[in-house]
Structure formats: structure tokens, C-alpha cells
N, C-alpha and C positions, 0 to 999 in steps of 0.2 A: 504494500500500500504506500503510494507516494502522496504526500500532502504538503500544501503551502501554508505556512503559518507566519504572518507578518512579514512576508517577503523571503523567508528561508524555506527551502524544500527539504523535507525529511522523508527518508525511505524507512518504512517499518517492516522488518522481516519477522514473521511469526515462527515459533518453534514449539517444541515440547508437545503438550496436550491440546494446543489450540486447534479446533476442528475447522474444516472448510466453511461450515455454516457460521461459526463464530467470526472467522475472518471476513466473510461476506457481510455479516451484521456490522462489523466495525467500518468497513468501506461504505456501507449505507449511512451509518451515523455521521461519517466524515464527508459525505457526498459534496457539500458546498465548499470544502477545502481541498478536494482532490486535485493533485498537480497534473499538468499536461506534459510532464517530462516524458521523453520517448522511451526511457528505460530506467530501471532502478539504479540508485546510487550504489556503486560497487562496495561491498563490505571490505573494511580494511583490517579487521581483526576478528578472531573467532570468539563466540560467546564463552564466558567462563561457566564452568559447571557449578550450578548453584544448589543442586539437589531439589529444587522446586519444580513442580510439574508444568506450570504455565510460563512460557518464556517468550520474550520479544527482544529484538535488537534494533536500535534506532541509529541510522547513519545520516550525516549531513555534512556539508562543506562549511567549516567554521573559520571565521576570521580571527578567532581568539586562540590563545595557547591551548594545546590539546589536539586530540585526533578526531573530534566530532563524532564520538561513538558513545552510546548508552546501552548497556545490557541490563535487562529487567527480568525478574522472576517473582512469581506469586503463587499462593496456594490455590487461588480461584481465578477464573477468567475475569470476573467482575473487578477484582483487585488489580489484575494486570491491565485491564482497559483503563481504569482510573489512573494508574501509574503512567501509562503511555500519554494520556492527556496532560498530566501534570509535567512530565519531563519535556515534552515538545513545547509547551507553553513557556516554561522557565528558560529553556535554551533559546527560543526565538526572542524573548524579551532581552536576554543578555546580548544576543547578536545585534539588536537594534539600539542598544543603550547609547545615549548621546545623540541619536538621530531623531528620535520621536519622543513626544510627551505621551506617556502611557498611563492612563487612568484605570485604576481597579474599579471597573464599572460595567454595567450593562448598557448597551447602546441600541437605539432604534432610529429609523429614518422615515420621513414622510416621502411621498411620491416625487418630490423635487430634489431629494437627496439631503435635506437638512437633518442633521443628526443631533439627538439629545443624548448626552452621557449622564447616566444616573449612577453616581458614585456611592458605593456601600461596601462595608466589610463583609468577609465571608461569613455565612451563617445568619445574615440579617434579612434574607428575603430577596436577594438580588436575582437569583435564577428564577424564582417564582414570578417576580416582576417582569423579567424578560419573556417568559413563556406566555404571560397574559398580554403584555403590550404588543408583542410581535405577531399576535393574531390580527391586529389592526394595522400596525406599522411594520416596515421592513426590518428584518432581524439583522443586526450588525454583530453582536456578541453578547455573551453573558459573563465575560471575563475581563477583557482588556480593550478599552477604546484607545486606539493608537492614532495620534494626531501629528501631522507634519507641521513644519514651521509656517507654511502658507495656509494652514487651517483645513486642508484636505484630510480625510480620514481613511486609514487602511483597515478594511473590514477583517474580522476574524470570526466567521460564522461557524464556530466549533459545535460539536455535540453539547447539549446542555447536561450538566452534571446534576442528576436528580437524586435526592435523598430517598433511601428505602425506609420501610417501616421500622426496622431495627436500627437503632442509633449507631451501633458499631459496624454495621454493614457498609461495604464500599458503595459509593454513589454510582448509579447507573448512567452510562453514556448514551443519551437518547438524541437522535438526529433531529434537526429542525424540521425536516420534511415530515417525519413521523408525527411531530406535534402540530403540524399544520401551520407553521410560522411563515410569514410573508417573506418573499425575496426582496432584498433592498436594491435600489437603483445602482448603476455602475459608478456614477460620479457622486461622491459624498463629501460633505463639508460640515464641520462642527458648528452648530447653531446655538446650543444651550448646554450648560453644565448645571446639574442639580445634585444636592446631597439627599439621598433617599433615607427617610426616617420613618420606619414602621412603628406605629404606636400600638404596642401589644397590651391587651387587657383594658379595663376601664370602659368608658362609653364609646360607642361607635363614632368614627370621625371620617367625614368626607375629606378627600385630598385638599390640603391647604398649601399654597405656594407663598413663601416669604423670602424677600431678599436677604442675603447674608453679607454683613460688612466685610470689606475687602481683607483686612487683616485676619479676621476669623475664617474667611474662605481659604486663604493661603494655608493657614495652620491646619485646617481640616483636610485639604487636598494633599499636602506633602506626604503624610503617612500612607495615603492611598494612591501614590504614584510609584511606578517601577523605574528605578535607575534615573530618576529626575536629576540627581546630583551630577550625572555624567553629561547632562545637557549644558551647553554654553550659557553662562549666567542663569543658573536654574531658577532662582526666585524672580528675576526680572523677566525671564521667558514665560513663567507661569502667570505673572501679573499681566503681561501683554496678551496672553491667551484669554484671561478673564476679561480684559477690556474688550477684546474682539467679539465676545458673545454677550456683552452687555451686563456682566456680573454673574455671580453664582447665586442660585436659589436653593432653599430647603423645601423639600416636598414631604409633608407629614401626612400619613394616611393610615387607615386601618386594614383595608382589604385591597389586594393587588388588582382585583377585578374592576375597581373604580378608577384605576390610574389612567386608562386610555382617554376617558373624558376629562379627567383632572389635569392632564398634561397639555391639553389643547392650547392654553394660553402661551406656553413656551414655544410651540411651533409657530404661533401667530406673531410673536415678538421678533422682529427682524433687526439684527444688530446693525449699528451704524458704521460709518467709515472709521476704521481704527485711527486714521490720521486726524479725525475730528473729535475724538474722545477726550474729555477733560480728565487727565490722569489724576488719581488720588495718591499716587506713589511716586517715588523718585529713587534712583540708585544711590546707595550710600558708600560706594567704594571709589568715588571719583577723587583722584589725587591731583593736587595742583601741578600744572605742566612743568614748572621749574623743578619741583621736587621729583617728579617722575623722571625727567631727563637726567637729573643727578643720580638717581638710583640706578637707572639703566646704564649710565656711563661707569658707575662704580663697580657694579656686579660683585659687591662684597657680601659676605654672610651677614645676617641680621646683627645689628649692634648689640653688645651685651647689655643686660639689665642690671643696673646697680642694686645693691642690697636694699630691700624695702620698697623699691620702685616697681612699676607695672608696665606691661606692654600687652596690647591685645594680640591674641593668637590670630594667625592669618585665616580669615573665613573663606568658605567656598563662595558665598555671595551674601549680600545684605541690601535691604530696601527700607526706605522710610515710608510709613503710611500714617498720615496725620502726625500725632505725637508719639507714635510707636515706632520702634525699630525692630525689624525681623532679621536675625542673623542665622545663616545656615552654616553649621559646622560639618565635619565629616560624619557625624552621627545623628544630628537632630537640628530642627529649626527652633530658635529660642526667641521669645518675644520680650523686648526690653521696653519698659515704661518708666514714668517718673524720672528719676535721676540717671537711670541706666543708659539712655542714649547719649547724654552729655559725657558720662564716664568713658563710654566706648569710643566716641569721636575724639576725645582728648588724648587717647592712649595709642594712637597709631605708631608712635615711637615711645621709648621709655619715658615715663613721667613719674614724678614724686607725688606722694599723697598730698603734700602742701599745694602743689600746682593743680592737682585735681580739685582741691577745695576752692581754689581761686576761680576755676572755670565754673564750678557749681554756684558759687556766690554771684558771679556775673549773670548766670542764666536763671537761677531759682531763688537766690538769697540763701543764707545759712541760718537755720533755726538753732536755738539753744540745744546743746548736746549733739550737734551734727557729727562729731567725730565718731561716735558709736554707730550712727546710722550709715555713715560712709564706709566704715570698716566692715559692717555687716553686709552691705551691698557688694563691696569688693570681694569679700570672702566667698559670697555666693557665686559670683561670676568666675572666680578662680576655680571653685569646685566644679563648675559646669564646663570648664575647659575653654571659656571665652577669653580669659586673661592668663597671662604668665606673670609670675612674681619672681623678682630677683632675690 
């Protein structure tokens, strides 16, 4: 079975106890991702003996270190099928890291190709929402909405991973054709991004759409993106994407069956020209040209930090949104408010606590007992890896 996942072709070779009927069932489930390659990718290594009855080997041409091979084994065919879905998805995401913004979301499209990405964590009803919505709208994916820099969308109409009655059982891989899901248009573009919020229990609630403040939207989306840190200027790129679709919305609902009608306003809202959008954010890593030129000419290691002084660690990216500053480190995005942004901006180079206090006084004034407040704030930033202390 040869399938295309986000632009990477995978050849799946079945072995062990996988029957012809099971192989045919998987090809049917993956029918909308089947590749038109003329022949299978040549295996480059032999499967390891796992002692498990159900086996599969996955081969693909990888641009990353390694040989582009995955050997899988499971006790049941259902476990193997779920493992194949997981492995090709992860591998494809890693292959496109840095090229695409990949939201952990279900995606559906209207007949004109406008795509709504509904972002949600695993186990919160994303697949159920996909299966309901895509009976009305074109099915894009129940896993990853992949967006190019120009706003076009790379579809991933994989089998839907459907839970079984037993909680511990593997999810069944059910093809979109079998579920009667609509086929999406060929030309796709991102039109809206929404956070899917299923309200369980309590009173029944029809879908409600509310705008999400930009800083909150970025903080909510970053954990549900794949490899966003590999994108050039990841926070700025995400803010530009949010601008292009007119902001992020939260969709609160009780029943997935109500979503098709409830999401109609998002399809009707046409985003404006990104060039005409009044930006709520600005990049926070702009360096004065004279200092930048001096640093580039120097090419020296970072200057040492005197004892008791501070210097901010080099971030991946940072943006200012209103009075907040969002800083992306190698491991997380951190929101700085209050005196945090002043401290961060003041410490691009080593700075003493006395100098920091002077900057804070100019910006906010210094209340009585400020030393304890400043020390506590700095200690917290050092603990989170935003600052280095000499």
C-alpha cells in the first residue's frame, strides 16, 4: 500500500498474520490518501523478528538523518493498523517541520475551498466533530490541518480513528468513504481557526462562537501545533496567520450534531486583506542597526555575566501584544506581564539589579519594598530559563 501523507509517500508492506482481506480493508480506509506512484518504494532493510504475529514495515524517502524505515509489530490487527496511522503521521509531520504550520485539528471545507480548522486535544471530541461536520462539508482531516505560508492548505484525509466500546481497545481505522464524508475541493485555503470546546454535563448548550484575545489565542494554539518552533519566526508567523483569518474563535457546544449549523457564521466571515489588518502585535527581537552591525562584525561569544548580574537567554522568538510579552523558548511559550516585559527588554546584555531598578522606576515607578518584588520576579524568570544569572 502506497500512501501520500502531507507530501511524503510511504510504502506499507504487510507481513506476518495480516490477511489479504485485512490488507484490502486498510487500502479502502486509506483510499483518499493512496499514492499514484508507479511502484512500491524499495525496502532497504529486513524487518526485525519481533515475535509478534501482526507485522508491517513502512518505507519512505526521508530528508532527515536515518534510513526512512519503520518496522511495527502487534498482537492484533487493530493495534497494528492504529500503529501504522500513528507512525506515518508522526514521520510526515517531522518531514515537513519548518515548512508548514501544522495545527492539531480537524478540518472541513465549504464548496469554494474555505477551510475551518477546529483545534482540540486528543480525546476531546475532535474525531466525532469531524465525522459529523464532514457529512455536510468537505473532509480535510481529523488530525492535522497543514497550512503553507501563503494560506493554502495541504489536505490529509486519513482514516478516522474511532474509539471502540472498551476503553483499552485500539481505535478502529475507518475510511471517510465508509462514513459517508464529503470530498473536499482541490484548491483549499485557511479561512477560520477555532478552539473546539465541548461542554460535557450540565445543561444542554447550542454552539456559541466567541472571539479569543490574541495573546490567549497564541498561548492556546502553540501547544496544539506540531514543530511550530522549526518555522521561521514561529510566534510572528502564527500571529500573521491569525491576522489573515480575522482572529481565533472559541466554539463551545454540547452535541457535535449541532456544529454544522453552528459553524455557518465562520464560513460567512471573509477575512480581509492581510496588508490592511491593524496589527495588535509587534516583534520584540528587533535590534538597533548599529548594535546588530557591531555584533555581526564581532562574531565573538556572548559577553560574560558579572556576578549578581543578569542577561536574558536567547529566545526562539518573542512578540509584544498590548502590555504583554510572549517569549518562546526551546521548551515553552511564556507570557510576561506587569514588570516582566521591562525586565526582559532591559537585559539583552548583562545588566545589574540596580540598573534594572532604574528602568522599572522610569516605566512603572518603584513602590515601597520593591527590592523583594524585583528579586522574586527575577528568580522566577531564572527558574523558567528566560534569564541567566552571573
